[in-house]
C-alpha positions as CSV (number, residue, x, y, z in Angstrom):
1,M,-44.1,-56.9,94.9
2,R,-45.2,-60.4,93.7
3,H,-43.7,-63.8,93.8
4,V,-42.7,-65.7,90.7
5,D,-44.3,-69.1,91.2
6,S,-45.3,-70.1,87.7
7,F,-45.1,-69.0,84.2
8,E,-47.6,-68.9,81.4
9,I,-45.6,-70.7,78.7
10,Q,-47.1,-71.2,75.3
11,P,-45.9,-71.5,71.8
12,P,-45.1,-68.2,70.1
13,T,-48.0,-66.5,68.3
14,P,-47.6,-66.8,64.5
15,P,-47.2,-63.5,62.7
16,S,-50.4,-61.9,61.4
17,H,-49.0,-61.6,57.9
18,N,-47.4,-64.0,55.5
19,G,-43.8,-62.7,56.0
20,V,-43.8,-60.4,53.0
21,P,-42.3,-57.0,54.0
22,R,-44.9,-54.3,54.3
23,L,-44.6,-51.0,52.6
24,A,-44.4,-47.9,54.7
25,W,-47.9,-46.7,53.7
26,A,-49.5,-50.1,54.2
27,R,-48.3,-50.9,57.7
28,A,-50.6,-51.8,60.5
29,R,-51.9,-49.1,62.7
30,R,-49.1,-48.0,65.0
31,R,-49.7,-48.8,68.7
32,V,-47.7,-46.1,70.5
33,S,-48.3,-43.8,73.4
34,R,-49.9,-40.6,72.3
35,W,-48.6,-38.3,75.0
36,H,-46.0,-36.8,72.7
37,R,-48.5,-35.4,70.1
38,P,-50.1,-32.7,72.3
39,Y,-46.7,-32.1,73.9
40,I,-45.1,-31.5,70.5
41,A,-48.0,-29.3,69.4
42,I,-47.5,-27.2,72.5
43,L,-43.8,-26.9,71.8
44,L,-44.5,-25.8,68.3
45,L,-46.7,-22.9,69.6
46,L,-44.2,-22.0,72.3
47,D,-41.2,-22.0,69.9
48,F,-43.1,-19.9,67.4
49,G,-44.2,-17.5,70.1
50,A,-40.6,-17.3,71.5
51,A,-39.2,-16.4,68.1
52,A,-41.8,-13.8,67.4
53,L,-41.3,-12.3,70.9
54,A,-37.6,-12.0,70.3
55,S,-38.3,-10.2,67.0
56,F,-40.7,-7.9,68.8
57,L,-38.2,-7.1,71.6
58,A,-35.4,-6.4,69.0
59,I,-37.7,-3.9,67.2
60,Q,-38.7,-2.2,70.4
61,I,-35.1,-1.9,71.7
62,F,-33.3,-0.9,68.5
63,E,-35.9,0.7,66.2
64,Q,-35.4,4.2,67.6
65,A,-31.6,4.0,67.2
66,D,-31.6,2.6,63.7
67,S,-33.1,4.5,60.8
68,G,-33.0,1.3,58.6
69,F,-36.3,0.2,60.0
70,R,-38.0,3.4,59.1
71,H,-36.8,3.1,55.5
72,A,-37.8,-0.6,55.1
73,P,-41.3,-1.4,53.9
74,Q,-43.3,-1.9,57.1
75,S,-45.7,-4.6,55.9
76,W,-42.9,-6.7,54.4
77,F,-40.6,-6.2,57.3
78,Y,-43.2,-7.2,59.9
79,T,-44.2,-10.3,57.8
80,V,-40.6,-11.4,57.8
81,A,-40.0,-10.6,61.5
82,F,-43.2,-12.1,62.9
83,V,-44.1,-14.9,60.5
84,L,-41.4,-16.0,58.1
85,L,-38.5,-16.0,60.7
86,P,-40.5,-17.9,63.3
87,L,-41.6,-20.4,60.7
88,G,-38.0,-20.7,59.6
89,W,-37.1,-21.5,63.2
90,L,-39.7,-24.2,63.4
91,L,-38.5,-25.7,60.1
92,I,-34.9,-25.8,61.1
93,L,-35.8,-27.1,64.6
94,W,-37.7,-29.9,62.9
95,G,-34.8,-30.7,60.6
96,N,-32.5,-31.0,63.6
97,R,-35.0,-33.4,65.2
98,A,-35.7,-31.1,68.1
99,Y,-39.3,-32.4,68.1
100,D,-38.4,-36.1,68.0
101,R,-40.2,-37.8,70.9
102,R,-37.0,-39.8,71.7
103,Y,-35.2,-36.6,72.8
104,L,-38.1,-34.9,74.6
105,G,-38.2,-34.7,78.3
106,L,-35.0,-36.5,79.1
107,G,-31.3,-35.7,78.8
108,P,-29.4,-32.8,77.2
109,D,-29.9,-33.8,73.5
110,E,-33.0,-31.7,73.1
111,F,-31.2,-28.5,74.2
112,K,-28.2,-29.4,72.0
113,R,-30.4,-29.7,69.0
114,V,-32.0,-26.3,69.8
115,T,-28.5,-24.8,70.0
116,R,-27.5,-26.3,66.7
117,A,-30.7,-25.1,65.1
118,G,-29.9,-21.6,66.4
119,V,-26.5,-21.7,64.6
120,A,-28.2,-23.0,61.4
121,V,-30.8,-20.1,61.6
122,A,-28.1,-17.5,62.0
123,A,-26.1,-19.0,59.1
124,T,-29.2,-19.1,56.9
125,V,-30.2,-15.5,57.7
126,S,-26.6,-14.3,57.1
127,F,-26.5,-16.1,53.7
128,I,-29.9,-14.7,52.6
129,A,-28.9,-11.2,53.7
130,F,-25.6,-11.5,51.7
131,A,-27.3,-13.0,48.6
132,T,-30.1,-10.4,48.5
133,K,-27.8,-7.5,49.5
134,T,-30.0,-6.6,52.4
135,Y,-27.8,-4.3,54.4
136,S,-30.3,-1.7,55.6
137,L,-31.2,-3.7,58.8
138,S,-29.2,-3.2,61.9
139,R,-26.8,-6.0,62.7
140,W,-27.5,-5.4,66.4
141,T,-31.2,-5.9,65.8
142,V,-30.8,-9.1,63.8
143,G,-28.3,-10.5,66.3
144,F,-30.5,-9.7,69.2
145,A,-33.5,-11.3,67.4
146,L,-31.6,-14.5,66.6
147,L,-29.8,-14.9,70.0
148,G,-32.9,-13.9,71.9
149,A,-35.0,-16.4,70.0
150,M,-32.6,-19.2,70.8
151,L,-32.5,-18.3,74.5
152,L,-36.3,-17.9,74.8
153,I,-36.8,-21.2,73.0
154,L,-34.4,-22.9,75.5
155,L,-36.2,-21.3,78.4
156,V,-39.7,-22.3,77.3
157,R,-38.5,-25.9,76.7
158,M,-37.1,-26.0,80.2
159,V,-40.5,-24.9,81.5
160,A,-42.3,-27.4,79.3
161,R,-40.0,-30.2,80.5
162,L,-40.5,-29.2,84.1
163,A,-44.3,-29.4,83.6
164,L,-43.9,-32.8,81.8
165,H,-41.9,-34.2,84.7
166,T,-44.5,-32.9,87.2
167,I,-47.2,-34.7,85.3
168,R,-45.2,-37.9,85.2
169,R,-44.4,-37.8,88.9
170,R,-47.8,-36.8,90.2
171,I,-50.2,-38.4,87.7
172,G,-48.1,-41.1,86.1
173,H,-49.1,-40.3,82.5
174,A,-47.1,-39.1,79.5
175,G,-44.5,-41.9,79.8
176,H,-43.2,-45.0,77.9
177,R,-44.5,-48.4,79.0
178,M,-41.7,-50.8,78.8
179,V,-41.5,-54.6,78.6
180,L,-38.1,-55.8,79.8
181,V,-36.6,-58.8,78.0
182,G,-33.8,-60.9,79.5
183,T,-32.9,-62.9,82.5
184,L,-34.5,-61.9,85.8
185,P,-31.4,-60.4,87.4
186,E,-30.7,-58.3,84.3
187,C,-34.3,-57.1,84.0
188,L,-34.5,-56.2,87.7
189,E,-31.3,-54.2,87.4
190,V,-32.7,-52.3,84.5
191,Y,-36.0,-51.8,86.4
192,T,-34.1,-50.3,89.3
193,A,-32.2,-47.9,87.1
194,V,-35.1,-46.6,85.0
195,T,-37.4,-46.1,88.0
196,R,-34.9,-44.0,90.0
197,N,-36.2,-40.9,88.2
198,P,-40.0,-40.9,87.7
199,G,-39.6,-37.8,85.7
200,A,-37.9,-39.7,82.9
201,G,-41.2,-41.4,82.1
202,L,-39.9,-44.9,81.7
203,V,-42.4,-47.3,83.3
204,P,-41.7,-51.0,83.2
205,V,-45.0,-53.0,83.1
206,A,-43.8,-56.6,82.5
207,I,-40.7,-58.8,82.3
208,H,-40.3,-61.5,79.7
209,L,-37.7,-64.1,80.7
210,T,-35.4,-65.5,78.0
211,D,-33.5,-67.9,80.4
212,G,-33.3,-69.0,84.0
213,Y,-37.0,-69.9,84.5
214,A,-36.3,-72.4,87.4
215,A,-34.0,-70.0,89.3
216,A,-36.6,-67.2,89.1
217,R,-39.4,-69.1,90.9
218,G,-40.4,-67.7,94.3
219,I,-38.5,-64.4,93.8
220,E,-40.4,-61.2,94.5
221,T,-40.8,-59.0,91.4
222,P,-42.4,-55.5,91.1
223,V,-44.1,-56.3,87.8
224,P,-45.6,-59.5,86.2
225,V,-43.2,-62.0,84.8
226,Y,-43.8,-64.0,81.6
227,A,-41.9,-66.6,79.7
228,G,-42.2,-68.4,76.4
229,R,-44.5,-65.7,74.9
230,D,-44.3,-63.9,71.6
231,V,-42.8,-60.6,72.7
232,L,-44.8,-58.4,70.3
233,A,-48.1,-60.1,71.3
234,L,-47.1,-59.6,75.0
235,V,-46.4,-55.9,74.4
236,R,-49.9,-55.4,72.9
237,E,-51.5,-57.4,75.7
238,V,-49.9,-55.3,78.5
239,G,-50.3,-52.0,76.6
240,G,-46.6,-51.4,76.2
241,D,-44.9,-49.3,73.6
242,T,-41.2,-50.0,74.2
243,I,-39.2,-53.2,74.4
244,A,-36.0,-53.0,76.4
245,V,-33.5,-55.9,75.7
246,C,-31.5,-56.3,78.9
247,G,-27.9,-57.5,79.1
248,S,-27.3,-60.9,77.5
249,A,-30.8,-61.3,76.1
250,S,-29.3,-60.2,72.7
251,A,-26.3,-62.5,72.9
252,E,-27.7,-65.0,70.3
253,P,-26.5,-64.0,66.9
254,G,-29.2,-62.5,64.7
255,E,-31.9,-62.6,67.4
256,L,-31.9,-58.9,68.1
257,R,-32.0,-58.1,64.3
258,R,-35.0,-60.4,63.8
259,M,-36.8,-58.8,66.7
260,A,-36.2,-55.4,65.1
261,W,-37.6,-56.7,61.8
262,Q,-40.6,-58.0,63.6
263,L,-41.3,-54.6,65.2
264,E,-41.2,-52.7,61.9
265,G,-44.5,-50.9,61.4
266,S,-45.8,-51.8,64.9
267,G,-44.9,-48.5,66.5
268,V,-43.1,-50.3,69.3
269,D,-39.7,-48.8,70.1
270,L,-36.7,-51.2,70.6
271,V,-34.0,-50.2,73.1
272,V,-31.0,-52.2,74.2
273,A,-29.7,-51.9,77.8
274,P,-26.2,-53.3,77.7
275,Q,-24.4,-54.4,80.9
276,L,-22.8,-50.9,81.3
277,T,-24.2,-49.4,84.4
278,D,-23.7,-45.8,85.6
279,I,-21.9,-44.7,82.4
280,A,-23.2,-41.6,80.7
281,G,-23.8,-41.3,77.0
282,P,-20.8,-39.0,76.1
283,R,-18.4,-41.8,77.1
284,V,-20.1,-44.4,75.0
285,H,-19.6,-44.4,71.2
286,I,-20.9,-46.9,68.6
287,R,-18.2,-48.0,66.2
288,P,-19.5,-50.3,63.5
289,I,-17.0,-52.8,62.1
290,E,-18.2,-55.0,59.2
291,G,-21.8,-54.6,60.3
292,L,-21.0,-55.3,64.0
293,P,-21.9,-52.3,66.2
294,L,-19.2,-52.1,68.9
295,L,-19.8,-50.0,72.0
296,H,-16.6,-48.2,72.8
297,V,-16.3,-46.9,76.4
298,E,-14.0,-43.9,76.8
299,E,-12.0,-43.4,79.9
300,P,-13.2,-40.7,82.4
301,T,-11.9,-37.3,81.7
302,L,-9.8,-36.6,84.9
303,S,-7.3,-34.2,83.3
304,G,-6.7,-32.0,80.4
305,P,-8.2,-28.7,79.1
306,A,-11.6,-29.4,80.5
307,L,-10.3,-29.9,84.0
308,L,-8.3,-26.6,83.6
309,A,-11.4,-24.8,82.6
310,K,-13.3,-26.3,85.6
311,S,-10.5,-25.0,87.9
312,L,-10.7,-21.5,86.3
313,M,-14.5,-21.5,86.7
314,D,-14.1,-22.5,90.4
315,R,-11.6,-19.8,91.2
316,V,-13.5,-17.0,89.4
317,G,-16.9,-18.1,90.8
318,A,-15.5,-18.4,94.4
319,G,-13.8,-15.0,94.2
320,L,-17.0,-13.2,92.9
321,G,-19.1,-15.1,95.4
322,L,-17.0,-14.0,98.4
323,V,-17.1,-10.3,97.3
324,L,-20.8,-10.3,96.6
325,L,-21.8,-12.2,99.7
326,A,-19.6,-10.2,102.2
327,P,-22.6,-8.3,103.7
328,L,-24.5,-11.6,104.1
329,F,-21.4,-13.1,105.8
330,A,-21.3,-10.2,108.3
331,A,-25.0,-10.6,109.1
332,I,-24.7,-14.3,109.7
333,A,-21.6,-13.8,111.9
334,I,-23.5,-11.4,114.1
335,A,-26.5,-13.7,114.4
336,I,-24.3,-16.6,115.4
337,R,-22.5,-14.6,118.1
338,V,-25.8,-13.4,119.5
339,S,-27.3,-16.9,119.5
340,D,-24.4,-18.7,121.1
341,R,-21.1,-17.4,122.4
342,G,-18.2,-18.9,120.6
343,P,-16.4,-18.8,117.2
344,V,-18.3,-17.9,114.1
345,F,-16.6,-20.5,111.9
346,F,-16.3,-24.2,112.4
347,R,-13.1,-25.8,111.0
348,Q,-13.0,-29.6,110.6
349,P,-10.5,-31.9,108.9
350,R,-11.8,-33.4,105.7
351,V,-10.3,-35.7,103.1
352,G,-9.9,-34.1,99.7
353,H,-8.4,-34.7,96.3
354,E,-6.1,-37.8,96.2
355,G,-6.5,-38.3,99.9
356,R,-5.1,-34.9,101.0
357,T,-6.4,-33.6,104.3
358,F,-7.6,-30.0,104.6
359,R,-9.7,-28.0,107.0
360,V,-13.2,-27.1,105.7
361,W,-14.7,-23.7,106.4
362,K,-18.3,-23.6,107.7
363,F,-20.5,-21.3,109.7
364,R,-20.8,-22.8,113.2
365,T,-24.3,-24.2,113.7
366,M,-23.8,-26.2,116.9
367,Y,-23.1,-25.4,120.5
368,V,-19.4,-25.3,121.4
369,D,-19.6,-28.6,123.3
370,A,-21.2,-30.5,120.3
371,E,-18.2,-32.9,119.9
372,E,-18.3,-33.9,123.5
373,R,-22.1,-34.6,123.3
374,L,-21.8,-36.7,120.2
375,A,-20.9,-39.9,122.0
376,G,-24.2,-39.9,123.8
377,L,-26.1,-39.6,120.5
378,V,-24.4,-42.2,118.3
379,D,-27.2,-44.7,118.9
380,Q,-29.7,-42.2,117.5
381,N,-28.0,-41.8,114.1
382,E,-30.7,-41.7,111.4
383,T,-28.4,-42.5,108.5
384,D,-26.1,-45.4,107.5
385,G,-22.6,-45.2,106.3
386,M,-19.8,-42.8,107.4
387,L,-22.0,-39.8,108.3
388,F,-23.9,-38.9,111.5
389,K,-27.3,-37.2,110.9
390,M,-30.3,-36.4,113.1
391,K,-33.3,-34.4,111.9
392,Q,-33.7,-33.0,115.4
393,D,-30.1,-32.8,116.6
394,P,-30.1,-31.2,120.1
395,R,-26.6,-29.9,119.6
396,V,-27.9,-27.4,116.9
397,F,-28.9,-24.0,118.2
398,P,-31.9,-22.1,116.7
399,V,-30.0,-19.9,114.3
400,G,-27.8,-22.8,113.3
401,R,-31.0,-24.8,112.5
402,F,-32.0,-22.1,110.0
403,L,-28.5,-21.9,108.5
404,R,-28.6,-25.7,107.9
405,A,-32.0,-25.8,106.5
406,S,-31.2,-22.9,104.0
407,S,-27.6,-24.3,103.4
408,L,-26.1,-20.9,104.3
409,D,-23.7,-22.6,106.6
410,E,-21.9,-24.0,103.6
411,L,-21.1,-20.7,102.0
412,P,-17.7,-20.1,103.7
413,Q,-16.4,-23.1,101.7
414,L,-16.0,-20.6,98.9
415,I,-12.7,-20.0,100.7
416,N,-11.7,-23.6,100.2
417,V,-12.7,-23.3,96.6
418,L,-10.6,-20.2,96.1
419,W,-7.6,-21.9,97.7
420,G,-8.0,-24.9,95.3
421,E,-8.9,-27.4,98.1
422,M,-12.5,-27.8,96.9
423,S,-14.6,-27.2,93.7
424,L,-18.0,-25.7,93.2
425,V,-19.3,-29.1,92.1
426,G,-18.0,-32.5,93.2
427,P,-18.5,-35.2,95.8
428,R,-19.0,-33.8,99.3
429,P,-15.8,-34.0,101.5
430,L,-16.0,-36.6,104.2
431,P,-14.6,-36.3,107.7
432,A,-10.9,-37.3,108.0
433,D,-11.3,-39.1,111.3
434,D,-13.5,-42.0,110.1
435,G,-10.7,-44.2,109.1
436,D,-9.4,-45.3,105.7
437,F,-11.6,-45.1,102.6
438,L,-12.0,-48.6,101.4
439,G,-13.4,-50.1,98.2
440,D,-15.4,-48.0,95.8
441,V,-15.4,-45.0,98.2
442,R,-11.8,-44.3,97.4
443,R,-12.7,-43.5,93.8
444,R,-14.4,-40.3,95.1
445,L,-11.0,-38.9,95.9
446,L,-10.0,-38.8,92.2
447,V,-11.6,-35.3,91.9
448,R,-11.8,-32.3,94.2
449,P,-14.7,-32.4,96.7
450,G,-17.4,-29.9,96.0
451,M,-19.7,-27.5,97.7
452,T,-22.6,-29.2,95.9
453,G,-22.9,-32.3,93.9
454,L,-25.1,-35.0,92.4
455,W,-25.7,-36.4,95.8
456,Q,-27.0,-33.0,97.1
457,V,-29.4,-32.4,94.2
458,S,-30.7,-35.9,94.3
459,G,-31.9,-36.0,97.9
460,R,-29.1,-35.1,100.2
461,S,-29.5,-36.5,103.7
462,D,-32.7,-38.4,102.7
463,L,-30.5,-40.8,100.6
464,S,-28.9,-44.0,101.9
465,W,-25.1,-44.2,102.1
466,D,-24.9,-46.7,99.3
467,E,-27.1,-44.5,97.0
468,A,-25.0,-41.4,97.9
469,V,-21.8,-43.3,97.0
470,R,-23.3,-44.5,93.7
471,L,-24.2,-40.9,92.8
472,D,-20.8,-39.6,93.7
473,L,-19.0,-42.4,91.6
474,Y,-21.3,-41.6,88.7
475,Y,-20.2,-38.0,88.9
476,V,-16.6,-38.9,89.0
477,D,-16.8,-41.2,85.9
478,N,-19.0,-38.8,83.8
479,W,-18.4,-35.2,84.9
480,S,-18.2,-32.4,82.3
481,L,-18.5,-28.6,82.4
482,A,-22.1,-28.8,81.1
483,Y,-22.9,-31.4,83.8
484,D,-21.4,-29.0,86.5
485,L,-23.6,-26.1,85.3
486,S,-26.6,-28.4,85.3
487,I,-25.9,-29.4,88.9
488,L,-25.4,-25.8,90.0
489,W,-28.7,-24.9,88.4
490,R,-30.5,-27.8,90.1
491,T,-28.9,-26.8,93.4
492,V,-30.8,-23.5,93.4
493,G,-34.1,-25.3,93.4
494,V,-33.0,-27.9,96.0
495,V,-31.8,-25.1,98.4
496,L,-35.0,-23.1,98.0
497,A,-37.1,-26.2,98.6
498,R,-34.9,-27.1,101.6
499,K,-35.0,-30.7,100.5
500,G,-33.1,-33.2,102.7
501,A,-31.4,-30.4,104.7
502,Y,-31.0,-31.0,108.4
């Protein structure tokens, strides 16, 4: 952190050209980060290999059952299967902007574009087969090759993204260096938001103030602060490649447009961070009216067909889980009774959907007198907010400590999910004896509590209460079925790593 004591204020640097628009082929050398070039090259090789592997597997699985392969010209068939079809995949992926650096490594857009490309490839292959009257090939083989290629491409891109995030977290490379433009409070808010996830690769390197110079003096800032500078010259000086216009910095009519003109051909990206915090992209739509781009914010989806599908997924998943995990439940029950005499399950009142109280099912992990011993441990609470947490809680018996670390103690909550009191994904249910839920916390009750949630996959007990509430509210306002599936997938890794579980 550094204090803002003075600013280097100087007249804006005059443009290096005479104001005449530059042609696309005569632009100055682009000053952008180069991390995406080798990454895209690797993706091209991986996608080509995935498509070729899918064709190979299709041939190996269906060739013996289908005589059409034996009658087709071998050399031409293998050329199509292992060269032309994978090249077609790359071409259609490129046309769907699946290699655009703006969509790589962050968000679901990359995977959506791969899926759209898969549909386009299937449609193209079907049209070509119909137009050329190629009916000798097995439909099962073609379908397996196309669907298998799409699934393999999605898989290799997940692995590539995981490697990219690891490089960003551990080494700090392969990211976008941002210069934040706006007032100091707005820039610091954007700084906090973009640095929460180092894997996103957004690295603020400087702040350029547009207003409030006097009020900013003496305030601690994590990056250098400038004022009165030419923004593009400042970006080049600090080695940036992205300008983030924060909040009201773009309030002056025409200013943002002129900045976009100035950045043409420079290779510097321009992003706008409006004063809409914790609202996901699907709820925000740009609706231009007479050249004015209006951001329309949709209401959260708290009812309708999507919620019905979520309830159906919960009931089916909980029912299958209880059946498949019955032997594990029996083994855990025996271990608990051997470790400490007492009930196998622990039932505690929790607050659920719309404030309804229900009793949650959990495997007992503490001694039977744990509630009586809590009063003597309150001053050793290691978390803030409405929960009591201790990393070395003396009330937990040895088997219970293992169940907590592995999250196996939460599995009986599948019963609550089956009864409709909980969901597979949602905010964690809070104890019902902690008084009324005031302020923003009450908004958590608009959806059913979950066995896992955004809080759990983002740090669990290692997070502060305010951060946990922020994540839960973000989920409530932006949930979707795809988001639920993503959280369930991330839960597997968090549970295996035993991150934040105690």
